[in-house]
N, C-alpha and C positions, 0 to 999 in steps of 0.2 A: 558721397563718402560713405555719410550714415546708412544710405540703403547696402550699399556693399558689405559692412560691418555689420548689420543686422541678418544680413542673408549667409555670412560667414559663421556667425554665430547660434544661428540656425541649423545651419547642416552639420557643427562640430556636434551639437546637441543631439540632432540625429543620429549622427554616426554613434556618440557614446552610446545611447540608448539601445540601437540595435544591436550593439557589440556588448551589451550588457545581458540579454534576451538568450536564454539557452534555446540553442536547435533543439527540434522536434525529434526526439527518436524515432526511427523508420523502422519500423517491424522488417527482419528478415524475411527471405521466402519459409513458409512453414511456422515459422515462430507465431507464438501465442502469446498475446500479452493483456496485461489486465492494468486499464487507464483510471487513477483513479484522480478527481479533481477535486481538490481541498478550498475551500472559502477562504476567501483572503489570502493562501499560501502559493498555490499552484499545482502542478502535476506530479504524480507521481506514476512512473511506469513501469511494471513489473513484469519479468518475464516469466512465466508457469513451465514450469517443468515437466510436462506432461507424458514423458517416458520415465521419469524417474519414479513419477506419484500419479499415475492416470487417474485413479479413482479419486483424488483429493483434488488433483486439478478440474475434474469432470464437475464436481458438485461445487465447488466453488464458481467456477465459469457460468454454470447454468443459472445459480444464486444470481450474478451479477446480470445476466442477458435478462432476469426476470424483473429488474430494478429493486431487489432486495437493500442493497446499500446504498441507495438513491435517499439522501436524509438523516444517512444513521451518522451518528457522534463518535469519533476518537474517545471511549470509555476507561483509556489509560494510556499514561506517559508518565513512565519511570525514567528520572533523569538521575535524581541523586541516590547513591552517593557519586555516581557517574551515569552518562545516559547509557541506559540499559536498551528498553525497548515501548514502541507502543502498540496500542491495541485496539481493534474496532469487529463489529460484526454481531452485536448484541441489538436487538431491533428496540429494547427499552430506551435505547440513548437517542431516537428520534424526540423522545421529550426530556428536554436539557433539567426540568426538577428532579429527575431520575438519576441524574449522573451519580447523586452522592449516596441513593437507593443500596442496602447491603443486599439488593439483588441483582445489581449489575453486576455484569458480568456470566449473569446464569441462563441469557436467554441464547434461543437460538429460531433456527428454520425447522427443529423440529425430527429433525434426519440426522443419523448417525452414520459417521465413516471411520471405517476402522484404520489402526497404524497402518502406514507403508514407510518401510524403511527403504526411502529416498536413497541413502548414502550420501546424503548433502550435508553439509555442516554450518552451524550455526554462526557464519561471517558476519559480518558486518553488512547489513541490507539483506540478509536471510529473512525468508517470510516463510512461517511456521503455522500450524494448525494446532489451535491451543484446545486444551482438552478439562475437564476433570482431574483434577490432581490426583496421580495414581491409577487413573483408568486411563490409559493409553487410547483404546479403542471408542473413547466418547467426544471425538472430535465432530466439529457442525460447520457452523458458522464463521465464527471468530477466529481469527488469525491475528499475528501480531508481525511487528517488522521490525528487526534487530537495528540498534543503534550502535551496537558496538559486539564485537566478538564473544560467544559464550560457550565454549566448547562442552563446558558439561552437561548443556543442556542434549549433545548429539546423543541420538538413537532412542530418546524419550518422546519425539515428537516429530511427527510428521513434516519436515523441510521440503516446501512445495513451490518456491521461488524465490526471484531475486532481484532486487531493486536494480534498473539499468538506466533509468534517469531518475531525478529528484530527489538526490539524499540530502541536498541543500534544504529542502522543501519540507524533510520529515525533521531536518534540523530544528525547525521554526515551530511544528505542529506540537500542539497543547492540549489538553484535557479536554472536550467541548467542543473541539474546531468539527466542522460538518461536510463529510464526503456530500459536495453536491450530486457529483455523477459517479459511477464506476462502468467504464465499458469495455468489451472486450474487442481485442484488434487482433486479424490472423495476417500475417504476410502473406503477400500475393506473388507469385511467380513474375518477375520483371521478363517482357519482352522487345 
């Protein structure tokens, strides 16, 4: 009887664990995703809006393919007075001692991307290219992910992606969290 009870407890525990694990997002045919693995937090899947922002998405995807984002930290997480955004893409963030350095948020890959009016809005989960304030053609490697809508940003920054899985992960991301890997996934035709 003890063995049966033990096996039932194990079975119900496994069922509960499996039910709590989110199902992996599967890329649709032709869809391009950026998968961010965040240490201790989980995975964020971003659908890249390649038709609406072709230059921006190609630049970010090229950096990801080269491993540019691997080991970088989220260097900004604005949550007060209400959740707003998280940001990454500054190579200086690989050194945790520099997270509070005044230069944090000024680094990049050295290439600039001109503003693209994608027509997409700053809704919750929108991904936009960060720029130097007032210079919308100064985007490079840094991008932000919206934690709440911010329509007042529409038309000022290039929105080039949308989180399709992992908003719960974003809700837990803090300044200093490490992106262990950024991978590009392209949906294949199914036969």
